Structures are given as structure tokens and as C-alpha cells.
C-alpha positions in Angstrom: 4.0 -8.4 -36.6 2.2 -6.0 -34.4 0.5 -9.7 -32.8 3.8 -11.1 -32.0 5.5 -7.7 -30.2 2.0 -7.2 -28.8 2.3 -11.0 -27.6 6.1 -10.5 -26.3 5.6 -7.3 -24.7 2.5 -9.6 -22.3 4.5 -12.0 -21.9 7.5 -10.0 -20.4 5.1 -8.1 -17.9 4.0 -11.5 -16.1 7.7 -11.9 -15.4 8.3 -9.0 -14.4 5.4 -8.8 -12.4 5.9 -12.1 -11.2 9.2 -11.0 -9.8 7.6 -7.6 -8.5 5.2 -9.5 -6.7 7.5 -12.3 -5.2 10.8 -9.7 -3.9 9.1 -8.0 -0.9 7.6 -11.9 0.1 11.7 -12.6 0.4 12.4 -10.0 2.3 10.0 -10.3 4.9 11.1 -14.0 5.5 14.7 -12.7 5.1 14.1 -10.2 7.7 12.0 -12.7 10.1 15.4 -15.2 9.7 18.3 -12.1 10.0 19.5 -13.7 12.8 20.0 -17.1 11.2 23.3 -16.8 8.6 22.1 -20.2 6.2 19.0 -19.2 5.7 20.3 -15.7 5.7 22.8 -16.3 2.7 19.5 -18.7 1.1 17.4 -15.6 0.8 19.7 -13.2 -0.4 20.7 -15.6 -3.5 17.1 -16.2 -4.2 16.5 -12.4 -4.3 19.6 -12.0 -6.4 18.6 -14.0 -8.9 15.1 -12.6 -8.6 15.9 -9.2 -9.0 18.9 -9.7 -11.7 17.7 -12.7 -13.7 14.1 -12.0 -13.8 13.2 -8.5 -12.9 16.4 -6.3 -14.9 15.6 -8.2 -18.0 11.7 -8.5 -18.3 11.8 -4.1 -17.3 14.2 -4.1 -20.1 12.0 -5.7 -22.3 9.1 -4.8 -21.3 9.2 -0.8 -22.8 11.1 -2.3 -25.6 8.5 -4.1 -26.8 5.9 -1.7 -26.4 8.1 1.2 -27.7 8.1 -1.4 -30.9 4.2 -1.4 -30.5 3.7 2.5 -30.5 6.4 2.8 -34.3 4.1 0.3 -35.7 1.0 1.8 -34.7 1.7 5.1 -34.2 -2.3 6.0 -33.1 -1.5 4.6 -29.9 1.1 8.2 -28.7 -1.8 10.1 -29.8 -4.6 9.0 -27.1 -4.9 10.3 -23.4 -4.5 7.0 -21.8 -1.3 5.8 -22.7 -0.1 8.8 -20.8 -2.0 7.8 -17.4 -0.6 4.3 -18.0 3.0 5.3 -18.5 2.9 7.1 -14.9 2.0 4.6 -13.5 4.6 2.2 -15.1 7.1 4.7 -14.0 5.7 4.0 -10.4 6.6 0.3 -10.8 10.2 1.1 -11.8 10.1 3.3 -8.9 9.9 0.5 -6.9 11.6 -1.8 -8.6 14.3 0.3 -8.1 13.6 0.4 -4.1 13.4 -3.4 -4.0 17.5 -3.2 -5.7 18.3 -0.9 -3.2 16.2 -2.8 0.1 18.2 -6.3 -1.8 21.5 -4.4 -1.2 21.0 -2.9 2.7 19.7 -6.5 3.5 22.3 -8.0 2.2 24.5 -5.9 4.6 22.6 -6.8 7.6 21.1 -3.2 7.6 17.4 -4.4 8.3 15.9 -0.4 8.0 12.5 -1.8 7.2 10.3 -4.1 9.3 8.9 -7.0 8.3 5.4 -5.9 8.7 6.2 -2.9 6.2 7.5 -4.9 3.9 4.5 -6.7 3.9 3.0 -3.8 3.1 4.9 -3.0 0.4 4.5 -6.4 -0.7 0.6 -4.9 -2.0 2.0 -2.2 -4.2 2.6 -4.0 -7.6 -0.6 -5.6 -7.3 -2.5 -2.2 -6.6 -0.4 -1.2 -9.9 -1.3 -3.9 -11.8 -5.4 -3.1 -11.3 -5.0 0.2 -12.5 -2.9 -0.4 -15.7 -4.9 -3.3 -16.7 -8.1 -1.2 -16.1 -6.6 1.8 -17.7 -5.4 0.0 -20.8 -8.3 -2.4 -21.4 -10.9 0.7 -21.0 -9.0 3.0 -22.7 -10.0 6.7 -23.7 -14.0 5.9 -21.7 -11.5 6.3 -18.6 -9.9 10.1 -19.6 
């Protein structure tokens, strides 16, 4: 059963990251086309679907299956690496929350971020993914 739960955890990590990797790329295109009403509507719809149909449900399933893994294998909670990993996961939730704020503001034509800023922000989940994978893979040899 543990392997099934771990597999589901990984599947939802992948879907969550797919959304996190793409959302600010959509904001780049949204920002570039801010004066084209039809394009803004298309990008707004794509952003909404990506956030609320992929990112948010996946971000709920990731900790659900992660918690089940810890409940089955309680030794995980006694390992130092897990806390560092959880700090970076918390940063992913902050990133997602900021993405939702950005979506809502862009939807109201409040373009508080430039195209260039959106491009830079788009790199944050990649950096966090690298850190999380290294922490999870090397576990206690890091800390």
C-alpha cells in the first residue's frame, strides 16, 4: 500500500509542477498582449483553468498522500531532511498563492508586474524542484 500512496504522491507532484512551471509563462503572454481584448480573454481563461483545475487540486493531493506516507512510515518524521524539504514545499505554496493573486489582478487589468518580472518569477519553481529533489534523494547525507 505504501508504494501506491508514494506513486500517487509523485503523480500529483508532477501535475502540480506542470502547472507551476506554466502559469507565469501564461502571464508573460498575457502581459505582452494586454491591449488585445480577445487575447486577454483567452489567456485569462487558460490561467484560470490551469490554476483551479490543475494546480490547486494537485496542491491538495500532494500533502494528503505525503501525510499518508508519514502515517505508514512514521520513521520519516524523525529524519532531519524532511523538515528542510517541507520548508521548500511551503515556498511552493507561497508561489502558488502569489500566482493566484497575479491572476486576479491581471484579470482586472492591473498589470503590476512587467513581462520581464514574470519571466524571472517563472524560474522559481525550477529552482525549488532542484532543491527538493536533491534533499529527498540524498536525505540525511545533506544534513
